[in-house]
N, C-alpha and C positions, 0 to 999 in steps of 0.2 A: 889186431882186429881183422877178421876175415872180410872179404868184399861184401858179403850179404849184410853183415853187421854195420859196416861202414855206410852202405846205401841206406839202411834203416835209420842210422843216426843222422844222415843228411836230410832225409825226409822229415824227421822229427825236429831237428834243431834249425835247419836252414829253410826248408820249404814249409815248416810249421804245420805238418800233418798232426792231427790231434789223436790219432790212433796210437796207443802205446806200442813201442817197438817190439815188446814180447808177444804182441797180438797180431803183428804183421805177418802175412803169409805170402808165399810166392805167387799164388793165383789171385791175389787181391788186385782189383781194378784201380788204377791210379786216379782216374777221373771220378768214377762213381763211388768207389770205396773210400778214397782219401780226399776227394774234392779238389784235386789239383787242377788249376786252370793253366792257360798258356804261359803266364808269367812264372808259375810254379815249375813248369817243364823247363823253362829257360834256366831258372835257378838250379834245378836238379842237374841239368846238363853241365853248367859251369862248375858246380861243386864236384861232380864226378870227374870231370877233366882235371881239376886241381888235385883232388884226393888220390887219383890213380895214375896221374902223369900221362894221360892219354889225350888225343884229339878226336872228338866225335864229329864225323862229317854230317852235314845237314841231312842227307838222305838216310843216314843210319839212325837219326834221332827223330824221324817222322812220328808224330803222335799216333798215327794209325798202326805203326810198327811196334810201338811201346805202350801196350795197354795195361800190362801187369808189372808187379814188382819183379817177377821172374824174368820178364823180357829185358828189364833194365840190367839185372844181374848177368844175364847171358851176353848182352852187348858189352858190358864192362869187361867180363872175362875174355871174350873174343878179342877185343881191342888191346887188352893188356897182356894177352898170352897166358893168362892165369888158368890153372887147372884145379879149381876148387869145386868140391861137391856141394850142392845146395841142400844137402840132407839136414842141415841144421836150421832149416826154416822154422 
């Protein structure tokens, strides 16, 4: 599973976002579009760290820095050194 699909799965199964994964887009707003609250952001962070074997520093996971699905993908790819294209959004 590529990073984008993994993040979508985390949002669906762990954060309990009700938007179907096949309808999630990179520019979707996490708060307004998916209804993620502060606890949801914590769960997203923990699950991304576990799934990708990375440590996300507090300043990198500031809510104002991560407003969209694409922002989360870019952060995960940067921290994991991945070079995946988000073209499959």
